[in-house]
C-alpha positions in Angstrom: -28.7 288.0 -45.5 -28.2 290.4 -42.7 -24.8 292.2 -42.8 -24.0 291.0 -39.3 -23.8 287.5 -40.6 -21.1 287.9 -43.1 -18.0 285.9 -42.0 -14.4 285.5 -42.9 -12.5 282.5 -41.5 -15.7 281.7 -39.6 -15.5 285.0 -37.7 -18.3 287.7 -38.1 -17.1 290.8 -39.8 -18.1 294.0 -38.0 -21.5 295.3 -39.2 -20.0 298.8 -39.5 -17.3 297.5 -41.9 -20.0 295.9 -44.0 -22.0 299.1 -44.1 -19.0 301.1 -45.1 -18.2 298.6 -47.8 -21.8 298.7 -49.1 -21.8 302.5 -49.2 -18.3 302.5 -50.8 -17.0 304.5 -47.9 -14.3 301.9 -47.2 -11.4 301.9 -47.5 -10.5 305.5 -46.9 -7.8 306.7 -49.2 -6.0 309.1 -46.9 -2.6 307.7 -46.0 -2.0 310.6 -43.7 -5.0 309.7 -41.5 -3.7 306.1 -41.2 -0.3 307.4 -40.3 -1.8 309.6 -37.7 -3.5 306.5 -36.1 -0.3 304.4 -36.4 2.7 306.7 -36.4 5.1 303.8 -35.8 4.0 302.0 -39.0 6.5 303.5 -41.5 5.9 301.1 -44.4 2.7 301.8 -46.4 -0.3 299.4 -46.2 -3.4 298.9 -48.3 -6.7 298.5 -46.5 -8.6 295.6 -48.1 -11.4 296.8 -50.3 -13.9 294.0 -50.3 -14.9 290.8 -48.5 -13.2 288.5 -51.0 -9.9 290.2 -50.5 -10.3 290.0 -46.7 -11.0 286.3 -46.9 -8.2 285.5 -49.4 -5.5 287.5 -47.5 -6.5 286.2 -44.1 -5.9 282.6 -45.1 -2.2 283.3 -45.0 -2.5 283.4 -41.2 -3.0 279.6 -41.1 0.1 278.7 -43.2 2.3 281.2 -41.3 1.2 279.9 -37.9 1.8 276.3 -38.8 5.5 276.9 -39.6 7.3 277.0 -36.2 10.1 279.3 -37.3 7.9 281.8 -39.1 5.3 281.7 -36.3 8.0 282.6 -33.7 9.4 285.4 -35.9 6.0 287.0 -36.4 4.7 286.0 -32.9 1.8 284.1 -34.3 0.0 281.3 -32.4 -3.1 279.1 -32.8 -5.1 279.6 -29.7 -7.1 276.5 -30.4 -4.0 274.4 -29.9 -2.7 276.4 -26.9 -3.2 275.3 -23.3 -3.0 278.9 -22.1 -4.6 282.1 -23.4 -2.7 283.7 -26.3 -2.1 287.4 -25.4 -0.4 290.3 -27.0 2.2 290.9 -28.3 1.3 287.5 -29.8 -1.5 287.3 -32.3 -4.0 284.4 -31.9 -4.4 283.4 -35.6 -7.6 281.5 -34.8 -9.2 284.8 -33.7 -7.9 287.2 -36.3 -8.8 288.5 -39.7 -6.5 290.7 -41.9 -8.0 294.0 -43.0 -4.8 295.6 -44.4 -1.6 294.2 -46.0 1.8 295.5 -47.1 1.7 297.7 -50.2 5.3 297.1 -51.2 6.6 293.7 -52.0 8.9 292.4 -49.2 7.5 294.6 -46.4 6.3 292.7 -43.4 3.3 294.8 -42.1 -0.3 294.1 -41.6 -3.4 295.2 -39.7 -5.9 292.7 -38.3 -9.2 292.5 -36.5 -8.5 290.9 -33.1 -11.6 288.9 -31.8 -10.1 288.2 -28.4 -11.8 291.4 -27.2 -15.2 290.4 -28.5 -17.0 289.3 -31.7 -19.4 292.2 -32.3 -16.9 295.0 -32.5 -13.4 293.4 -32.4 -10.2 295.4 -31.6 -7.8 296.5 -34.3 -4.1 295.5 -34.0 -1.1 296.0 -36.2 2.3 294.4 -36.7 5.2 296.3 -35.1 8.9 295.7 -36.1 10.1 298.9 -34.5 9.8 297.9 -30.9 11.9 294.8 -31.4 13.9 294.8 -34.7 14.6 291.1 -34.3 11.0 290.0 -34.0 7.5 291.2 -34.9 5.1 292.2 -32.1 1.4 293.0 -32.3 0.0 296.1 -30.7 -3.4 297.6 -30.3 -4.3 300.3 -32.8 -7.9 300.9 -31.5 -10.0 299.1 -28.9 -12.8 298.5 -31.4 -13.2 298.6 -35.2 -15.8 301.4 -34.7 -13.1 303.5 -32.9 -10.6 302.7 -35.7 -13.1 303.9 -38.4 -13.9 307.0 -36.4 -10.2 307.8 -36.1 -9.9 307.6 -39.8 -12.9 309.9 -40.2 -15.5 307.4 -41.5 -18.8 306.7 -39.8 -21.8 304.5 -40.5 -25.5 304.6 -39.8 -26.4 304.3 -36.1 -27.5 300.9 -35.0 -29.6 300.4 -31.9 -29.0 297.3 -29.8 -31.6 295.8 -27.5 -31.6 297.3 -24.0 -34.8 295.8 -22.6 -35.4 293.0 -20.0 -33.6 289.7 -20.4 -36.8 287.7 -20.0 -38.1 289.3 -23.2 -34.9 288.7 -25.1 -35.3 285.0 -24.1 -38.4 284.8 -26.4 -36.3 285.3 -29.5 -36.5 282.5 -32.0 -35.0 282.5 -35.4 -38.3 281.4 -36.9 -40.1 284.2 -35.1 -38.7 287.1 -37.0 -41.0 289.8 -38.4 -42.2 289.5 -42.0 -40.1 291.5 -44.5 -42.1 294.1 -46.6 -40.4 295.1 -49.8 -43.4 296.3 -51.9 -47.0 297.4 -51.7 -48.1 293.9 -52.8 -46.0 292.4 -49.9 -47.9 294.7 -47.5 -51.3 294.0 -48.9 -50.7 290.2 -48.8 -49.5 290.4 -45.2 -52.3 292.6 -43.9 -54.9 290.3 -45.6 -53.6 287.4 -43.4 -54.2 289.4 -40.2 -57.5 289.3 -38.2 -60.0 291.8 -39.6 -60.3 293.8 -36.4 -56.5 294.2 -36.2 -55.9 295.3 -39.8 -56.2 299.0 -38.9 -54.6 298.8 -35.4 -50.9 299.5 -34.7 -48.5 296.8 -35.7 -44.9 296.2 -34.5 -42.2 297.2 -36.9 -38.4 297.3 -37.1 -36.0 298.4 -39.7 -33.4 295.7 -39.8 -29.7 296.0 -40.5 -30.3 295.6 -44.2 -32.5 298.7 -44.1 -35.6 296.6 -44.7 -39.0 297.0 -43.1 -40.2 294.0 -41.0 -43.7 293.8 -39.5 -45.2 291.6 -36.7 -48.6 291.3 -35.1 -49.9 293.9 -32.7 -48.3 293.6 -29.2 -45.4 291.5 -30.5 -42.0 292.2 -29.0 -39.7 294.3 -31.1 -36.6 292.2 -30.2 -38.5 289.1 -31.4 -39.5 290.8 -34.6 -35.8 291.6 -35.2 -34.6 288.1 -34.3 -32.6 289.6 -31.5 -30.4 291.6 -33.8 -29.6 295.4 -33.7 -32.0 297.6 -35.7 -31.9 300.9 -37.5 -35.2 301.9 -36.0 -38.3 300.3 -34.3 -41.7 301.3 -33.2 -45.4 301.0 -33.9 -47.1 301.6 -37.3 -50.7 301.9 -38.4 -52.0 301.6 -41.9 -55.1 303.0 -43.6 -56.9 301.8 -46.7 -56.5 303.8 -49.9 -58.1 303.3 -53.3 -55.5 300.8 -54.5 -54.0 299.5 -51.2 -52.6 300.8 -47.9 -50.7 303.8 -46.7 -49.0 304.6 -43.4 -51.4 306.7 -41.4 -49.6 306.8 -38.0 -46.1 305.8 -37.0 -44.1 306.1 -33.8 -40.6 305.1 -32.5 -42.3 303.7 -29.4 -40.0 300.7 -28.5 -38.7 300.4 -25.0 -36.7 297.4 -26.0 -34.6 299.4 -28.5 -35.4 303.0 -27.6 -34.4 304.5 -31.0 -33.9 308.2 -31.3 -36.3 310.3 -33.3 -33.4 310.9 -35.8 -33.9 307.2 -36.8 -36.8 308.5 -39.0 -34.3 308.7 -41.8 -33.9 304.9 -41.9 -37.6 304.4 -41.6 -38.3 306.8 -44.5 -35.8 305.1 -46.7 -37.4 301.6 -46.0 -40.9 302.9 -46.6 -39.8 304.7 -49.8 -38.0 301.6 -51.0 -41.2 299.6 -50.5 -43.3 302.2 -52.4 -45.4 303.0 -49.3 -47.0 306.5 -48.8 -46.2 307.9 -45.3 -46.6 311.1 -43.3 -43.0 312.2 -43.7 -42.1 312.0 -40.0 -43.0 310.2 -36.8 -46.5 311.2 -36.0 -45.9 310.4 -32.4 -42.1 311.0 -31.7 -40.8 309.4 -28.5 -37.8 310.9 -26.7 -35.8 308.4 -24.7 -33.1 309.4 -22.2 -31.2 307.5 -19.6 -30.5 309.2 -16.3 -26.7 309.6 -15.6 -27.4 309.7 -11.9 -29.5 306.6 -11.2 -29.4 304.8 -14.5 -33.2 304.9 -15.1 -34.5 304.9 -18.7 -37.0 307.7 -19.1 -39.5 308.8 -21.7 -39.4 312.6 -21.9 -42.7 314.3 -22.1 -43.5 318.0 -22.8 -39.7 318.7 -22.8 -39.5 317.9 -19.1 -35.9 316.6 -19.1 -35.8 315.3 -15.5 -35.6 311.8 -14.2 -38.9 310.2 -13.0 -37.0 308.4 -10.2 -34.4 310.7 -8.8 -35.5 314.0 -10.4 -32.0 314.7 -11.7 -31.6 316.6 -15.0 -31.4 314.4 -18.1 -28.9 314.9 -20.9 -29.9 316.7 -24.1 -28.4 314.1 -26.5 -29.8 310.5 -27.0 -28.0 308.0 -24.6 -30.5 305.2 -24.1 -27.9 302.5 -25.0 -25.7 303.4 -22.0 -25.4 300.7 -19.3 -28.0 301.0 -16.6 -25.3 301.4 -14.0 -25.6 304.8 -12.4 -22.6 307.1 -11.9 -23.6 307.5 -8.2 -25.0 304.9 -5.8 -28.3 303.3 -7.0 -31.7 304.3 -5.6 -32.3 302.0 -2.7 -35.8 302.0 -1.1 -37.6 300.4 1.8 -41.2 299.2 2.2 -43.6 296.7 3.5 -45.1 293.7 1.8 -48.9 294.3 1.9 -50.4 291.5 -0.2 -49.8 288.9 -2.9 -51.3 290.2 -6.1 -51.7 288.1 -9.2 -50.0 288.0 -11.7 -47.3 290.2 -10.4 -46.6 288.5 -7.0 -45.9 290.3 -3.7 -47.0 294.0 -3.8 -44.9 296.4 -1.7 -45.9 299.7 -0.3 -42.8 301.9 -0.4 -42.0 304.4 2.3 -42.2 308.2 1.7 -43.1 309.9 -1.6 -43.3 306.6 -3.5 -46.0 305.1 -1.4 -48.7 305.8 -3.9 -47.0 303.8 -6.6 -47.2 299.9 -6.2 -43.9 298.1 -6.3 -43.1 294.5 -7.2 -40.1 292.2 -7.1 -38.2 291.4 -10.3 -35.1 289.8 -8.7 -35.3 287.7 -5.6 -32.3 286.8 -3.4 -29.9 284.2 -4.8 -30.3 281.9 -1.9 -33.0 280.8 0.6 -36.7 280.5 0.0 -38.7 283.3 -1.6 -41.5 282.8 0.9 -39.2 283.5 3.8 -38.2 286.8 2.1 -41.5 288.3 1.2 -44.1 287.3 3.7 -47.1 289.7 4.1 -46.2 292.3 6.7 -42.5 291.9 6.2 -40.1 294.8 5.8 -37.9 294.7 2.7 -35.0 296.8 1.4 -34.4 296.8 -2.4 -32.9 298.6 -5.3 -35.1 300.2 -7.9 -34.3 298.5 -11.2 -37.1 299.7 -13.5 -40.0 302.2 -13.5 -42.9 301.5 -15.8 -44.3 305.0 -16.1 -47.1 303.9 -18.5 -48.4 301.2 -16.2 -47.6 303.0 -13.0 -45.4 300.3 -11.5 -42.0 300.1 -9.8 -39.8 297.0 -10.1 -37.3 296.1 -7.4 -34.3 293.9 -6.8 -33.8 292.2 -3.5 -30.7 290.5 -4.8 -29.1 293.9 -5.4 -29.1 294.8 -1.7 -28.3 291.2 -0.6 -24.9 291.3 -2.4 -24.4 294.9 -3.6 -20.8 294.4 -4.7 -21.6 291.5 -7.0 -24.7 293.2 -8.3 -22.8 296.3 -9.2 -20.1 294.3 -11.0 -22.7 292.3 -13.0 -24.7 295.5 -13.9 -21.5 297.0 -15.3 -21.1 294.3 -17.9 -22.4 294.7 -21.4 -23.1 292.2 -24.1 -19.9 291.6 -26.1 -17.6 292.2 -23.2 -14.9 289.6 -22.8 -14.1 288.0 -19.4 -11.3 285.5 -18.5 -11.1 283.0 -15.7 -10.6 279.4 -14.7 -13.1 276.6 -14.9 -14.3 276.0 -11.4 -17.0 273.3 -11.8 -18.5 271.2 -14.6 -22.1 270.0 -14.4 -24.3 268.3 -16.9 -26.2 271.6 -17.4 -23.2 273.9 -17.8 -19.8 275.1 -16.7 -19.1 277.5 -13.8 -16.1 279.9 -14.3 -14.3 281.7 -11.5 -13.7 285.1 -13.1 -10.4 287.0 -12.8 -12.5 290.2 -12.2 -15.1 290.9 -9.7 -16.2 289.4 -6.4 -17.0 285.6 -5.9 -20.5 284.3 -6.0 -22.2 283.7 -2.6 -23.6 280.3 -3.7 -22.1 279.0 -6.9 -18.6 277.9 -7.8 -18.1 280.9 -10.1 -19.9 284.1 -11.2 -19.4 283.2 -14.9 -21.6 280.4 -16.4 -21.5 278.8 -19.8 -24.4 276.7 -21.0 -23.6 273.5 -22.8 -24.4 274.8 -26.3 -22.1 277.8 -25.8 -19.0 275.7 -25.0 -18.1 274.9 -28.6 -19.2 274.9 -32.2 -18.1 271.3 -32.5 -20.3 268.3 -31.7 -19.3 266.7 -28.4 -20.8 264.2 -26.0 -19.7 265.7 -22.6 -18.6 269.1 -21.4 -15.4 267.5 -20.3 -14.6 266.9 -23.9 -14.2 270.6 -24.3 -13.0 272.0 -20.9 -11.4 270.6 -17.7 -11.4 271.9 -14.1 -8.7 274.6 -13.7 -8.4 275.4 -17.4 -8.0 279.0 -18.4 -10.9 280.2 -20.6 -12.0 283.4 -22.3 -15.7 284.0 -22.8 -17.9 286.7 -24.3 -20.7 288.1 -22.2 -24.2 287.3 -23.5 -26.3 288.7 -20.6 -26.5 289.3 -16.9 -28.7 286.6 -15.4 -30.5 288.5 -12.6 -32.2 285.3 -11.3 -29.0 283.5 -10.5 -26.6 286.3 -10.2 -24.4 285.1 -13.1 -22.6 286.5 -16.1 -23.8 284.2 -18.9 -20.8 283.6 -21.2 -20.1 282.0 -24.5 -16.8 280.4 -25.3 -17.8 279.5 -28.8 -18.6 283.2 -29.7 -14.9 283.9 -29.5 -13.9 281.0 -31.8 -14.4 280.8 -35.6 -17.7 279.2 -36.6 -16.7 276.3 -38.9 -20.1 276.3 -40.6 -19.4 279.9 -41.7 -16.0 278.9 -43.0 -17.7 276.1 -44.9 -20.3 278.5 -46.2 -17.6 281.0 -47.4 -16.6 278.4 -50.0 -20.0 276.8 -50.8 -22.5 277.7 -53.5 -26.0 276.8 -54.5 -25.8 274.0 -57.0 -22.6 272.5 -55.6 -22.6 268.7 -55.5 -21.3 267.0 -52.4 -20.5 263.5 -51.5 -21.6 262.6 -48.0 -21.1 259.7 -45.6 -23.7 258.5 -43.1 -22.2 258.9 -39.6 -25.1 258.2 -37.2 -28.7 256.9 -37.3 -31.2 258.4 -34.9 -35.0 257.9 -34.5 -36.0 260.8 -36.8 -33.3 260.4 -39.5 -29.6 260.1 -40.1 -26.6 262.4 -39.8 -24.5 262.6 -42.9 -21.1 264.2 -43.2 -21.5 266.4 -46.3 -18.1 268.2 -46.2 -14.9 268.1 -44.2 -16.2 268.0 -40.6 -19.7 269.2 -41.4 -22.7 267.0 -40.7 -26.3 267.4 -41.9 -29.5 265.7 -40.9 -31.6 263.8 -43.5 -35.1 263.4 -42.1 -36.5 259.9 -42.0 -39.3 260.9 -44.5 -36.6 261.1 -47.1 -35.5 257.5 -46.4 -38.9 255.8 -46.7 -37.7 253.6 -49.5 -34.1 253.5 -48.6 -32.1 251.6 -46.0 -28.8 253.2 -45.0 -26.0 252.1 -42.7 -23.2 254.1 -41.0 -20.3 254.5 -43.4 -22.6 254.5 -46.5 -22.0 257.2 -49.2 -24.8 259.4 -50.5 -24.8 262.2 -53.1 -26.4 265.6 -52.5 -26.5 269.1 -54.0 -26.9 272.4 -52.3 -30.1 274.2 -53.2 -30.1 276.8 -50.5 -27.8 278.0 -47.7 -29.0 279.8 -44.6 -26.0 281.3 -42.7 -28.2 282.8 -39.9 -29.7 279.5 -38.9 -26.6 277.5 -39.8 -28.6 275.2 -42.1 -28.4 273.9 -45.6 -31.2 272.7 -47.9 -30.0 269.9 -50.1 -31.4 267.8 -52.9 -30.7 264.1 -53.3 -29.0 263.7 -56.6 -30.6 260.3 -57.3 -34.2 261.2 -56.5 -34.3 265.0 -56.6 -36.1 265.2 -53.3 -35.4 268.1 -50.9 -33.6 267.3 -47.7 -33.8 269.7 -44.7 -30.4 269.7 -43.1 -29.5 270.8 -39.6 -25.7 271.5 -39.4 -23.3 270.3 -36.8 -19.8 271.5 -37.5 -16.2 270.9 -36.4 -13.3 273.3 -37.2 -11.7 273.4 -40.6 -8.2 274.7 -41.6 -7.7 276.7 -44.7 -4.2 276.6 -46.1 -2.8 279.4 -48.2 0.4 281.4 -48.6 1.0 285.1 -48.4 1.4 287.1 -51.5 4.9 288.0 -50.5 7.3 285.7 -48.5 7.6 286.7 -44.9 4.4 288.9 -44.6 2.3 288.1 -41.6 
């Protein structure tokens, strides 16, 4: 299981917290450092030391928020039952996990992760009785858990998030992840399955968040190999035969999707050593990535020439490839003439001036009108440079950027994990448009924010109107900037607890479950296997059985896959394996605090 998939109350715990727990660097024992971060917090607190403690103590939030008097006293509210957004100084108990509780019996203090700001790196908030002695308030301690940990003097290993094109990220499929290599035998078996000519060619590799080596075939995308997750390193790796197996002959951090720093070799070396693989001891072809602070262009630095390939401005000395592509000064806008239509890239543009020798192509077309009317041969165009492929000698342009520069600038400034608020402006059968509180309006659509149907809710529903209504206030997490339509793709469910993860927190292999058939479909039946959790029994498992809605069946858990939100069950009466695809609805855990009155 990848650390990023560990949950409490259905909410993903920050990967940094999990890394620190695994390394036994959490919790820090220095009360003085904690007091320095929260000087108003006079009563001592204990930072929770393991995942079980975090899960157990956090259940108190449910019982406290369900009692009206207690909820009002501690300013606790269930956002899932509220018609408006729950904002500070109130704590949304549906989007919170406790990470520290009162040390002394009777004190009413706590520190919580607040997922209203995003699920990848949530904010840290704490209870405050000193602003209002009659009532608790919640105030921000740090904008992210990473910042909170840094303020306490603890740091984890650097993780590299994907910074490449969205169209490549779209290829990610859970079943397409790279193959894990944990030993010399693993490697030998995997290489034997590759084509003979490719066995000694460079393969794609990543070091995933569990510090394990994953391999994929030559020319595979790194983000696909990693399943879309952050990595500790990535690049290309070549193996050579030895007397009793294979050794690493060449290795590079060449990955323009993740752009890892050369310092990520430490993670690579640890993974190779753990797998028992001989290696050169360093990257044989180290790649230096830098992003230009002037125009936002991502550069590969060669021969220590730290100057941008687009605007020729100096590049920073320290690694910064994960900065947003938005430049600090106006973007590079160029003009040129469409000279021909070139397969497979489309219209080729000859740029004016010094860039005329480098062919340019269009990545992002205008958001309205016909493409043919925009890029006819001989037509003049004005566009923004969005990418320079120095290896292939191509420049990629955006016509949408110059058509609506204010909206383009706003969208480029967004990062995955940002949280945006707004009102539902339109509901269609393919998704929901959100008029955002920030930024300019969209020139064509009802809203700049867009939520696809699956991202509306973790629960099963028939229509989008079962989840949202026109005019409703919503909060969504940014997934990506859709350059084709000029939208901020949002997820509402990313900011709600995943009920399957809540179920998985309390499930175990071998556990027996009673299920009820809820729905019959052409390829099987849905069975409710736990409170508000449904699984699919494939029709092949029902060849000799006739079932009806409402009928009870008995199953046992034989495997649990949190990442894919699936269970593998066995039928108690026949022992056959059932492949189960989960649909889930929220659950409520009831528990009481260890001391009366503690939030």
